Structure formats: C-alpha cells, structure tokens
C-alpha positions in Angstrom: 10.0 13.5 -21.8 9.2 13.4 -18.2 10.8 10.8 -16.0 9.4 9.9 -12.6 11.2 7.5 -10.4 8.7 5.6 -8.3 10.6 4.1 -5.4 9.1 0.7 -4.6 9.7 -1.0 -1.3 9.8 -4.8 -1.7 9.8 -7.4 1.0 9.9 -11.2 1.1 9.3 -13.3 4.2 10.9 -16.7 4.5 7.8 -18.3 6.0 5.9 -17.9 2.7 6.3 -20.4 -0.1 7.8 -19.5 -3.5 5.4 -19.6 -6.4 2.7 -17.9 -4.6 -0.5 -16.6 -6.2 -0.5 -13.1 -7.6 -2.9 -10.3 -7.0 -3.5 -6.6 -6.9 -5.4 -4.3 -4.6 -5.8 -0.5 -4.3 -5.7 1.5 -1.1 -7.6 4.8 -0.8 -7.5 7.0 2.2 -8.7 10.4 3.5 -11.4 11.0 0.9 -12.9 13.8 3.1 -16.3 14.1 1.3 -19.4 16.0 2.1 -20.0 18.9 4.6 -16.9 21.0 5.0 -15.0 21.4 8.2 -14.6 25.0 9.5 -11.3 25.3 7.7 -12.7 24.1 4.4 -14.8 25.6 1.7 -17.7 24.1 -0.4 -15.4 24.5 -3.5 -12.7 22.5 -1.8 -15.1 19.7 -1.0 -16.3 19.6 -4.6 -12.7 19.1 -5.6 -12.4 16.2 -3.2 -15.3 14.5 -4.8 -14.0 15.2 -8.3 -10.6 13.7 -7.5 -12.2 10.6 -5.9 -14.3 10.1 -9.0 -11.2 10.4 -11.2 -9.5 7.7 -9.1 -12.5 5.4 -9.3 -12.6 5.8 -13.1 -9.0 4.7 -13.2 -9.6 1.8 -11.0 -12.6 0.6 -13.0 -11.0 1.0 -16.5 -7.3 0.5 -16.1 -6.1 -0.9 -12.7 -9.0 -3.4 -12.2 -7.7 -4.7 -8.8 -9.0 -7.6 -6.8 -10.6 -5.1 -4.4 -10.3 -1.6 -2.9 -9.5 -0.8 0.8 -10.3 2.7 2.2 -8.3 3.4 5.4 -10.4 6.1 7.0 -11.4 9.8 7.1 -14.2 9.2 4.6 -15.8 12.5 5.7 -14.6 15.8 7.2 -17.4 16.4 9.7 -20.2 14.5 11.4 -23.1 14.7 9.0 -25.4 11.8 7.8 -25.8 13.1 4.3 -22.0 13.2 4.0 -21.8 9.5 4.9 -24.5 8.7 2.4 -22.5 10.6 -0.2 -19.5 8.4 0.5 -21.6 5.2 0.2 -23.2 6.5 -3.0 -19.8 7.4 -4.6 -18.1 4.1 -3.6 -21.0 2.1 -5.2 -19.7 3.2 -8.6 -16.7 0.9 -8.1 -16.9 -2.3 -10.2 -14.8 -4.3 -7.7 -15.4 -5.2 -4.0 -14.6 -2.4 -1.6 -14.1 -2.2 2.2 -13.9 0.8 4.5 -12.3 1.5 7.9 -12.9 4.6 10.1 -10.5 7.4 10.9 -10.5 10.3 13.3 -12.8 12.4 11.1 -15.3 9.5 11.2 -15.7 9.7 15.0 -19.2 11.2 14.8 -20.5 8.9 12.2 -19.3 5.9 14.2 -21.0 7.2 17.4 -24.2 7.9 15.5 -24.2 4.5 13.9 -24.1 5.9 10.4 -20.7 4.4 9.5 -21.8 0.9 10.1 -25.3 1.6 8.6 -23.9 2.9 5.3 -20.3 1.8 5.0 -20.0 -1.4 7.0 -18.1 -2.8 10.1 -15.5 -0.6 11.7 -13.1 -3.6 11.8 -12.9 -6.6 9.6 -10.8 -9.4 8.1 -10.8 -9.6 4.3 -10.0 -12.9 2.6 -9.6 -12.3 -1.1 -7.4 -14.5 -3.3 -3.8 -14.3 -2.1 -4.7 -11.5 0.4 -5.7 -11.6 4.0 -6.3 -8.0 5.3 -6.8 -7.5 9.0 -8.3 -4.0 9.3 -9.0 -2.5 12.8 -10.3 0.7 14.3 -7.1 2.5 15.3 -9.1 5.3 17.1 -9.5 3.0 20.1 -5.7 2.9 20.6 -5.0 6.6 19.9 -7.7 7.7 22.4 -7.3 4.8 24.8 -11.0 4.0 24.4 -11.4 0.2 24.6 -7.9 -0.8 23.6 -8.1 -4.2 25.4 -11.0 -5.2 23.2 -9.1 -4.1 20.1 -5.9 -6.0 21.1 -7.9 -9.1 21.9 -9.5 -9.0 18.5 -6.2 -8.4 16.7 -4.6 -11.2 18.6 -7.4 -13.6 17.7 -7.4 -12.7 14.0 -3.6 -12.8 13.6 -3.4 -16.1 15.4 -5.6 -17.8 12.8 -3.9 -20.3 10.5 -2.5 -18.6 7.5 -2.3 -20.0 4.0 1.2 -20.6 2.6 0.2 -18.5 -0.4 -1.3 -15.6 1.5 0.1 -12.1 2.1 -0.9 -11.0 5.6 -1.6 -7.2 5.7 -2.7 -5.3 8.8 -4.4 -1.9 8.2 -5.8 1.0 10.1 -6.0 4.7 9.7 -3.0 5.6 11.8 0.6 4.8 10.7 2.9 2.5 12.7 5.8 4.7 11.8 6.5 8.1 10.3 9.8 9.4 8.8 12.1 11.3 11.2 11.8 14.4 9.2 8.2 14.8 10.4 9.4 15.0 14.0 9.9 18.7 13.8 7.0 19.4 11.4 5.1 21.3 14.1 2.5 18.5 14.2 4.4 16.1 16.5 4.4 12.3 16.4 1.4 11.9 18.7 -0.9 13.4 16.1 0.3 11.1 13.4 1.1 7.6 14.8 0.7 5.2 17.6 3.0 6.0 20.5 3.9 4.6 24.0 2.7 1.3 25.4 0.0 0.8 22.7 2.6 1.2 20.0 4.9 -1.3 21.6 2.1 -3.8 22.1 0.9 -3.4 18.5 4.4 -3.8 17.1 4.9 -7.0 19.1 1.6 -8.5 17.8 2.5 -7.7 14.2 6.1 -9.0 14.6 5.0 -12.3 16.2 2.4 -12.8 13.5 5.1 -12.2 10.8 2.9 -9.9 8.9 3.8 -9.1 5.3 3.2 -5.4 5.8 1.2 -2.6 7.5 -0.7 0.1 5.7 -2.3 3.3 6.8 -3.3 6.9 5.8 -3.9 9.9 8.0 -0.8 12.0 7.1 -2.0 13.0 3.6 1.5 12.2 2.5 2.7 9.0 0.7 5.8 7.1 1.8 7.1 3.6 2.5 9.5 3.0 5.5 10.7 0.2 7.7 9.4 0.2 11.2 12.2 1.0 13.7 11.4 -1.7 16.2 10.3 -4.7 14.1 11.6 -4.2 10.5 8.0 -4.5 9.3 7.4 -2.6 6.0 5.0 0.3 6.5 3.1 1.9 3.6 1.2 5.1 3.9 -0.9 6.5 1.0 -1.4 10.1 0.1 -4.9 11.5 0.3 -7.6 10.6 -2.2 -9.0 14.1 -1.7 -5.9 15.2 -3.7 -6.1 12.5 -6.3 -3.6 10.2 -4.6 -3.7 6.5 -3.9 -1.6 3.3 -3.6 -1.4 0.2 -5.7 -0.1 -3.1 -4.2 0.9 -6.3 -5.9 1.8 -9.8 -4.7 4.1 -11.7 -7.1 5.9 -14.9 -6.1 5.8 -14.1 -2.4 7.0 -10.5 -2.9 4.9 -7.5 -1.9 5.4 -4.4 -4.0 3.7 -1.0 -3.7 3.7 2.2 -5.7 2.3 5.6 -4.9 -0.1 6.7 -7.6 -1.6 10.0 -8.8 -4.8 10.2 -10.8 -4.0 11.1 -14.4 -0.3 10.2 -14.4 0.7 7.1 -16.4 2.1 4.6 -16.6 2.1 3.2 -13.0 4.8 0.6 -12.5 5.4 -2.0 -9.8 8.5 -4.2 -9.7 8.9 -7.6 -8.0 12.3 -9.1 -7.5 12.9 -11.9 -4.9 15.1 -10.8 -2.1 14.8 -8.1 0.5 15.4 -7.2 4.1 13.9 -9.4 6.8 13.4 -8.8 10.5 16.6 -9.8 12.3 18.8 -10.1 9.2 19.0 -9.8 5.4 18.0 -12.0 2.5 20.3 -12.0 -0.5 19.8 -12.6 -4.2 21.8 -15.2 -6.0 21.9 -17.2 -9.3 19.3 -16.6 -11.9 16.6 -14.1 -10.8 13.2 -13.5 -12.3 12.3 -9.8 -12.6 8.6 -9.1 -12.9 6.9 -5.7 -13.6 3.2 -4.8 -13.5 2.4 -2.0 -15.8 -0.8 0.0 -15.7 -1.6 2.5 -18.5 -4.6 3.4 -20.6 -2.8 2.3 -23.8 -0.3 -0.6 -24.2 3.3 0.5 -23.4 5.6 0.9 -26.3 8.7 -0.3 -24.5 9.4 -2.1 -21.2 13.0 -2.6 -20.4 15.2 -3.3 -17.3 18.6 -2.1 -16.4 21.2 -3.2 -13.9 22.9 -0.2 -12.4 24.0 2.0 -15.4 24.2 -0.9 -17.8 22.6 -1.6 -21.2 18.8 -1.7 -21.2 17.3 -5.1 -21.9 13.8 -5.6 -23.2 11.3 -7.5 -21.1 8.7 -10.0 -22.3 5.0 -9.5 -21.8 3.4 -12.3 -19.8 -0.2 -12.9 -18.7 -2.3 -10.4 -16.8 -0.2 -7.4 -17.7 2.9 -8.7 -16.1 6.3 -8.2 -17.9 9.1 -10.6 -17.1 12.9 -11.0 -17.6 15.6 -13.3 -16.4 18.8 -11.9 -14.9 21.9 -14.0 -14.2 23.2 -12.3 -11.1 26.6 -14.2 -11.4 27.5 -11.8 -14.1 27.9 -8.9 -11.6 30.0 -8.4 -8.5 28.7 -9.5 -5.1 27.2 -6.6 -3.3 24.4 -4.0 -3.8 23.0 -3.3 -7.2 20.1 -1.1 -8.5 17.6 -2.7 -10.8 15.4 -0.3 -12.8 12.4 -1.0 -14.9 11.7 1.7 -17.4 8.4 2.0 -19.2 7.4 4.2 -22.1 3.6 4.6 -22.7 2.4 7.4 -25.0 4.3 10.6 -24.2 5.3 9.5 -20.7 8.3 7.5 -19.5 8.4 6.3 -15.9 10.7 4.1 -13.9 10.5 1.9 -10.8 13.7 0.9 -9.0 14.6 -1.7 -6.4 17.9 -2.3 -4.8 19.2 -5.9 -4.4 22.1 -7.5 -2.5 23.9 -10.1 -4.7 25.7 -12.9 -2.9 26.9 -15.7 -5.1 29.2 -18.4 -3.8 32.6 -17.9 -5.4 31.3 -14.7 -7.0 33.2 -11.7 -8.2 
C-alpha cells in the first residue's frame, strides 16, 4: 500500500468573514506544446500533449472545478500553428478556462497570436468565491512597461472586495523560491522577481491583503511563505510532465495540493487557523475539519488523526466534502499535526496540516 503525504499549506485572513462560499479551481502551467525548441525533440513534444490531455480528462471527469487557470509557457517556440494547437487542446475542457503568458510566449504575444487565439495577456476573473488578478509578469522581469503593469495591478487590487471572496494574484513568475534553489546553477534572477520590482509588487500584494499568489515557470511544485510579506505562494509543477495544482476555498480557508495525472486520491484539508502577516492565528474550542477528496471511485475510508492518536471516521457532506468536529480542549495547548487519510481503491494517501492550539485555561 503506497502512502503519499501531500503537504497542504493553509491560510486564513482575518478580514474575510467566516462561513464563506466554497469553490475549487485548477492551475495548469508550462504546457509547452507544438514546435520543439532546439533542446527538445518531436517525441518529447508529443509526450507534452499526451500529458496535457490526461490532465484535461481528469479535470472533466473527476475534479470538475469552477474553472482552470493556465499560468504561462503555453508553447516552447514562436510558431502560430503551436498557438493554435494550444487553443484547440484547451477547447476540450468542459469548464471555463483562462490563460496568461510566460517567457516562452514572447513571440506569440509580439505577433498578436496569443490574444487572437488564447485571450488577453492580463485579466481579472470573477467566478463564484474567487477573484483572480492575473498579470503579464514578463513586463517586470524584462523592465518593459513596468509602470503600466503596476498601475493596472494597483487599480485592480484597489477595487472593493466581497466579504466572501478569495483574492488570488497570478502570473508566470514566482514571488518567492525556496532557498535550496539559490545554488541550483540557475540563480534567482531566472526564476523570480528581484530588486525594486519585487519590493514594489510585494508591497502592493501586502496592502491589498491578498489571499495567495500563484505561479509556474520553475517546473517544480512547492508552497512557501514569502519572506517579506508572509503571503502564501503556490507554484505548480509543469503540465508537460502531467503535473498541476488544485485549490479549494472552504469557510475562508485556502488550501492547495500538488497533483499528478493518474495518481489518486487527491486530498485537500481545510482547518480554520493559520499564520497571518505580522503574527499568528490560533485554533481553540471546537474545530471543524473539512476534506475534499477527488478520486475516480468513491473512497472506502476517510478518517482524521490528531498527532499519533486513534483514527476517527469523517462524515461525507455535500459536494464531495468530508467533515469532522474536533474538540481542541482535549489536547495540550501548542502545536499539533492533523492528518486526513483516505483509502480509495488500492491507494491510500494523506494530507496534513499543523495547527497551534490555544485554549484559555488549557492543558
């Protein structure tokens, strides 16, 4: 029995009301379709297309999100037939989808093919509980029209925000990369925003109290807290390799899990409480634990565990969400690990989240 721990980064912001709407969206990035770059082969490009089609099939038949967001590098080289292939492939999605450009889309943007076939290079998406502000990060990386980009971002982020909305900012380039990549031979400048533009972008996002920032570009999946602002940053692995990310919004809590085509179940856990910019939020009293489970067949068991305690069965709610109630006064104040474990078919997978318990007069 294989056990895969999917580390889920959860965040809650005090400005958002409890009891918020729920929703799910999928992030794809770095599809790299069409004509191969000099370092690629036609066989590799065919694998990219096959992997994207596998992901789309999973999205259509199992995940069924509110929408799909593609965060750049749709092609590998400048070639109009390649852009048309992206458009044709994306049309097989049965949910709304939106695309942003990356560095490999430079040529298609210059030639007008990106906007002709794939849509605007920056946009704000209002969909259910989600507000996604997606911008063209190439302008900041290359210092080509950054003032226009910052003015647009400032205007979009200054608009009134619904109390039940998650505010997500997206572009191709990460806001933050793990320190271990510093000596990867690539260097931070290749992977993320740096210098004055990075500081200005971070300031805009912090002042707008965004729920999270999402990106691609690195071809590696991770979730980290931005050094300067505490903003949660999620980066998806490359769709060319069959990787993507799923995001959920439950009761004012944003959760995300890295996904691989063909690997089930996919589990996201939502527990109120998490780190905030400038401080910490703590869990107390009775807590509702919620888990979204995606699998081709109904799971046989869904249970939660506190630390290394006894597994407790969860109850299936609506829309594929499993729930449980936890009386946090039964444990000592301090950090605890909550694990949701799901068995579906031959696979068992888990998602974990750490919480800080602080009950008045607690143990």
